[in-house]
N, C-alpha and C positions, 0 to 999 in steps of 0.2 A: 272085467274084460274091456279092452279098448278096441274100437273099430275106427279106422281112418279111411275116408273116401277121398281120392284125389280127383278133384272136379275138372271138367273140361275148361279149356283156356278162353273160350269165346262166350260172350253173354248169351247169345241165342242157343248155343249148344248146352250151356249150363241150365237154362230154363227147360229145355227138352229132356234133360236128365233128371228133373225133379221127381217125376213119378217113380223112377227106379230108386232114387235116394229115399223116398218115402217108404218103399217096400223094404229096403234094407233096414230102415229104422224100426219098422214093425217086426221084422224077423229077429233082430237082435235087441229085444225089448229091455233086457237087463244090462246092456252094455252102454258104455259112454261113447257117443258118436261124435267124431271129429271130422270136419270138412277142411281139407287142405286146398287152397285156391290162390290163384294169382291175384294181385291187388285189384285188377280191373274188374273182377267178378266176385271177390270175396264178400263185399257188402250185400250182395243179393241174399246170402244165406242168413243175414240178420232178420229176414222176413220169412224164413222157412221154419215151420214148427218142428220140434223134436231134435234140433241140433244142439249138442251140449257145448261144443267149442269150435271156433274157427281159427285155423292156423294159416296166416297169410304168408305165402311164399315170397321171399324177397329175391332180389336179383342174384344173390349169391346162393340161392337154394339152400338156405340154412335148414338142416334136417333135425336139429336137436329137439324140436318140439313135436316130432312125428312118431315118437316111440308108441307102438301099438301091437296088439296081438294079431290083428287081421287088417290088411290093407287091400282095398278094392280100387283098381285102376280104371277110370273111365276114359282117359286119353289112351290112344293107341301107341304112343311113341316109346322108343327105347329109353329115352331120357327119364320118362316117368317111372319106369320099372327100376331104373338105376337109382333114382332118388330114394325110393322106398327100400331098396337093398342097402344103400348107404346108411339109411336111418335104422337099419336092423329090425325092420318090421318082420315078425316071425312068419306070418302067412301072407303071401303076395298073390292076389288073384286078378286075372284079367284075360282079355283076348290074346290069343297067340298071334302076335303081329310084330312087324318091324324087328325081326330077329331077336326078340327079347324072351323067347321061350325058356332058356336056361335060367333066367332071373326070376321066373315065376314058380311058385310052389303049386299053383293050380291054374292051368292054362286051358281055355276052352276055345272052340272053333268059332270064327265069325260066321254070320249068316251067309248062305250060299249066294243068294241073290240080293239086290238092293232092297232095303227096307227103310221106312221112315226113321229119322234119327231117334225119336222117342222110343220106338220099338227096338232099335239097335241097342240102346242102353238097358232097356227092360229085358231083352233077350240075354244079355250078359249076366245079369243078376239071377235070372231064372235058371240058366245053366249052372250057376253056382249053388243052386239049391234053395233060392229065395222064391217064395210064392209071390207072384206079381198081380197087381190090380189094374184098373183102368188107366189110360194115359191122360190123366187129368192133373196138371201141376197145381199146387196150392201155395199161395203167398198170403201172409198175414202182416199187412203194413201196420205199424203201431198207430193208434188213434192220434197221438200227439204229432206224428209226422204228417198225417192227413190234414190236421188242423193247421199246421205250419205251412203246408203247401197251399191251402186255401187263402191264408193270409198273404202269402207271396203273390199269388195270382191277383188278389184284390188290389194289392199295392201297384200292380202293373196294369190295372184298368179293367179287370174282369168283374162282372156283377154276378153274384150267386143267383142261380136260376136261369141265366142265359146259357144256351147250349155251348159247350166247349169242345172243340175238336183239336186233337193233337196232330201235328205235322212233323214228321221226322225225315228230312230230305237227304240225310247222310247215309253212308254204309261203309263198313270197313272192307278191306280186300279189293281195292281198285275202283275205278270210275264206272266200270261196265254195269255194276249193280244199281247205279243211280239213274232214276228217272230225271230228265233235264230239270234244272232248278227253276227255269222260267215257267215250266208247267206247274210246279208246286206253287209258284207265285200266283199264277192265274187261278189255280184251284182255291187258294186261300181267299182271294178276292171274291170268287163265286160263292163260296160258303158263307162269307159275310153278307154278300148282297142278296143271295137267294134264300138262305136259311136263317139269316140273322144270327149266325154263329160267331162266337169269338174263337180265334185260332191261336193256339200256343205252339210255338216252334221249338222243338227240343233236339238235343243231340250233344255230342262230345265237343270239346274245344276244336278238335280236328275237323268238325263239320261246318265251321263258320263260313267257309267259302261257298259251300253248297246252299247255305241258308241265308246268305247275305241279302238277297232281294225278296225274300218271302215275307209278306206283311203279316203282322200278328204280334202276340206277346213273345218277345225274344228271350228264351231261357237257354239258348245254345251255349254249352260250356259253363253254365251258371248254377248247376245243381249237381250234387253227388248222386249216386245211384239210389240211395234210400229216398231222398227228396224227389227224385224223378218218379219213383213209384207213387209217392204221395200226389204229385201233379197228375199223373195218369189216372189215378183213382177218381178224379173229378171230371174226366173226359167222357163224353157221350160216345165218341169213336176216335180211332186213330187211323191215319193213312201214312204208310211208310214203305220204303224199299225193303227187300229181304235183309233185315238187320236185327240186332238185339232188341231194339225198342219194340219192334213188331211182336216178337215172342213174349216179351215182358208184359205188354199190354194185354195180350190174349190170356196170359196166365192170371192176370188181375181181374178177368171177366169183362174187359172192355172190348166191344166189337172192333174188328180191325179190317182194313182194306190193304192188302199187301201187293205191291207191284213187283212182279218177277220178270227178270230178263235172262241173264246167263245162267241162273241157278234153276233147279227143278223143284217146283212147288209140290210135287208128289211126295218128296222125301223131306221137305223142310217146311211144310205147311204148319202154321202155329197150332199148338195144342191149347185147348181152352180149359178153364177150370170146371166146366160143366160137361159131363160125359155126353157125347152125341150132339153137342151144340155147334154143328158145322155151319148153321145159318148165321153165326156170329163172326165168321171168317170169310172174307171175299178175296180170292186169289185172282189177280188181274194179270193176264198174259196175252201176248200176241204170238200166234202160231207161225213163226217164220222158220225157214228150213234149217237155220244154223243154231237154234237153241234147243236144249241147253248146252252151252259150250264150256261153262265154268271158267272162262278166262277173266282175268282181272281188268284187262283193257281190250276193247273191241278193235280187231284189225281191219274192219270194213266201215260200215256206216251206222252202227248201233241201232239197227232197225228194230230189234226186239223191244227197245224202250221208246224210241222216237215215234213209233207207229201207234203207241197207246195215247189216245187223245185225252185232253183235259175233261171234256164232256163225259167221257166214259168213266173216268175215275170219280168225277163228281156224282154221277148217277149211283155208283156203288156206295159212296159215303152217305149220300142222302138217304138211300134205302136203309142202311145200317142205323142211321140216326133215328129214322122214323120207327124202326122196329124196337130200338132201345127205349124209346119214349112210350111205346104202346104197353 
């Protein structure tokens, strides 16, 4: 029996779906489990235990490699259901959404109210008859990758034993999700001066503008996703906007400080690898009247982000670093 899971398209969403994927793996113990994913997130699943094969979806949505007995759709889109229909997957299961009900052989209702994204995916597989466990994502980064990441950091000036703090100043989906880059620069300088920390600046090539003036070991656009996981494994903490890096770090067990503006931390708070470890996640918000607006660009003065001071973020990161060392 072959089971294919169509993964979410965004890195943060894919990480929050990991508990549900783990539960599906346990439920279909004798099956071959395939993850179908976009190139931007496919590498994540090389660090997920229990995956038998990864099918990378190209720009043409080649479906020849997706033949399966059961397909579980984590995205809500019509196109995702159409993709599995074209692939002639026998059973197509997912939420009844985006007018795709006729394409599904088993369609379930979405939750009535808003729930955390992790629970959203777990609720889906639970309604499909899969017993679900805790919302604790687990990633197993290969030791060779962790060693290579250490070598890369040392080449760039890091000394093992010196506290390393990750800084991710970018975020997809518009500028509104980004804390000002000059604040990240101030924060990096404070962490070095006050804590003696080395800072490593991470992100995609598209984040170079946001990271340009942030001092530290510059790895923006210089790592693939697997090497990024290796780098994060050496960090004592990470500070980031609401982004894929934030969720990835928490899943690796790294304490995180997430800066939230237009998005709602109640539904996208990072899931940690340890059940109930909320003290490893600091969600930093400014309670202004207009948030959460979920807009890509702020139509007024970006107050939800600009009113968050560097000192406030520094205090959160300092506390996380101290607790991680204890």
